[in-house]
C-alpha positions in Angstrom: 50.8 70.0 157.6 47.9 68.5 155.5 48.1 69.9 152.1 44.5 69.0 151.2 41.9 71.5 150.8 40.0 72.1 154.2 36.9 73.5 153.3 36.6 72.2 149.5 33.2 71.0 148.4 33.1 67.2 147.1 30.9 67.8 143.9 31.9 64.6 141.7 33.7 61.7 141.2 35.8 60.4 138.5 34.3 56.8 137.5 36.3 55.8 134.5 38.3 56.8 131.3 35.9 57.2 128.3 38.2 57.4 125.0 41.9 57.6 124.1 42.3 61.4 124.4 42.2 61.8 128.0 38.3 61.6 128.5 36.9 61.1 131.8 33.3 59.9 132.8 32.4 61.7 136.1 29.3 61.5 138.6 28.0 64.6 139.8 27.0 64.3 143.4 23.7 66.1 145.0 26.1 68.9 146.2 27.3 70.1 142.7 26.1 73.3 141.6 23.7 73.3 138.5 26.2 75.3 136.8 29.7 74.2 136.6 32.2 77.0 136.0 35.0 76.0 133.6 37.1 79.0 134.0 37.7 77.9 137.6 40.0 75.0 138.8 38.7 72.0 140.6 40.9 70.1 143.0 42.1 66.7 143.2 44.0 65.1 145.9 47.0 63.3 144.6 49.9 61.7 146.9 48.3 63.8 149.6 48.1 67.3 147.9 45.3 69.2 146.7 46.3 69.7 143.1 44.5 72.1 140.8 42.8 71.1 137.4 41.5 73.3 134.9 38.7 71.9 132.3 39.7 71.4 128.4 36.1 70.0 128.0 33.1 69.6 130.0 30.2 68.0 128.3 27.1 67.2 130.5 25.6 63.8 130.2 22.3 63.8 131.8 21.7 65.4 135.2 24.2 63.5 137.0 27.3 62.8 134.5 29.5 64.8 132.8 32.2 63.8 130.2 35.5 65.8 130.8 39.1 66.5 129.8 41.7 68.2 132.0 44.1 70.3 130.7 47.4 68.6 129.9 46.0 65.1 130.6 45.0 64.3 127.0 46.2 60.6 127.1 44.3 57.6 128.4 47.4 56.8 130.4 47.6 60.1 132.0 43.6 60.2 132.8 43.7 56.7 134.1 45.5 58.1 136.8 42.7 59.9 137.9 40.1 57.4 138.3 38.3 56.7 141.5 39.4 60.3 142.6 37.0 62.8 144.4 36.7 66.3 142.6 36.5 69.4 144.8 36.2 73.3 144.4 37.5 75.5 146.7 34.5 77.1 148.6 36.6 79.6 150.8 38.2 82.8 150.0 39.1 83.7 146.6 39.3 81.1 144.0 42.2 81.3 141.2 41.2 81.8 137.7 42.8 79.9 134.6 46.1 81.1 133.9 46.7 82.9 130.3 48.6 80.8 127.9 51.4 81.5 125.8 52.3 85.0 125.1 55.5 87.2 124.8 56.2 86.8 128.6 56.5 82.8 128.5 60.2 81.8 129.4 62.1 79.2 127.3 61.2 75.8 127.9 63.0 73.9 130.2 62.8 70.9 128.1 64.5 72.5 125.3 67.3 73.1 127.2 67.7 69.7 128.8 66.3 70.6 131.9 63.9 69.2 134.5 62.1 70.4 137.4 64.9 69.4 139.7 67.3 72.4 137.9 65.4 75.1 139.9 65.8 73.6 143.4 67.2 76.0 145.6 65.8 78.8 143.7 63.9 82.0 145.2 60.2 82.1 144.2 58.9 85.7 144.3 55.4 86.5 143.0 54.8 89.9 141.3 51.6 90.2 144.0 52.8 88.5 147.3 56.7 89.2 147.0 58.8 86.5 148.3 57.0 83.1 148.4 59.6 80.6 149.5 62.7 78.6 148.4 62.0 75.7 145.7 62.7 72.3 147.9 61.7 69.8 145.8 59.8 69.2 142.4 56.7 66.7 142.4 56.7 65.1 138.8 52.5 64.6 138.8 51.6 63.5 135.5 50.2 66.5 133.4 50.5 69.1 136.5 53.9 69.2 137.9 54.4 71.3 140.9 57.5 73.0 142.8 57.6 72.2 146.6 58.5 75.5 148.3 59.5 76.0 151.9 58.5 78.9 153.8 59.0 79.3 157.5 58.8 75.4 158.3 55.7 75.5 155.7 55.4 73.5 152.8 53.7 75.3 149.4 52.8 73.7 146.6 52.7 76.0 143.2 52.0 74.7 139.9 55.3 74.5 137.4 53.6 76.0 134.3 55.6 77.9 131.7 52.9 80.6 131.5 52.9 81.6 135.1 56.5 82.1 135.8 59.9 83.6 134.5 62.8 81.9 135.7 66.6 84.1 135.9 69.1 81.0 135.9 72.1 83.4 136.6 70.4 84.9 139.8 68.4 81.8 140.4 65.0 83.3 140.8 62.0 82.4 139.8 59.5 85.2 139.4 55.6 84.1 139.3 52.5 85.5 138.5 50.3 83.0 140.2 46.4 83.2 140.2 44.9 85.1 143.4 44.3 82.9 146.2 46.5 79.8 145.0 49.1 80.6 147.8 46.5 80.3 150.6 45.6 76.7 149.6 48.3 74.9 151.2 48.9 77.5 153.9 48.4 77.1 157.7 45.8 79.2 158.8 
């Protein structure tokens, strides 16, 4: 299975870091839309996986450049990992929207309990809208954007491992998610 976005629009490229707080200079391609919706994710392929990123900051610098910062990528070291990468946006089907942060439904941080993503391997993932999604087979520690690797009917599905999108019941070994619409379709076979 190719876990990249099959029909994404390649609209920008990361040129270089531009500061100490995760700032990146990007070059917009001719295919870029006139207005960039900063509430929608963009996708960058990392280790063969289409990983969603959300803009924390987007400042246009002329017609063909922009200074950007992505959520959870606010250090030069993390931003450096993205230099030279293509930035795509999803063009088919529903586009997931930015997950809401915090709130009363956020589960306790795994870090506070001394646990990492590996602690939830073999847990069942159930989405509030989609139902049973799969079983956690692995944890991919992508800087600033960790993902859970799920197996479902011999398919591999990646979902962001983000506190604001899930509740973890360690006793029952179930992760209940509230994933943005369309996210599960990104890496599924047609």
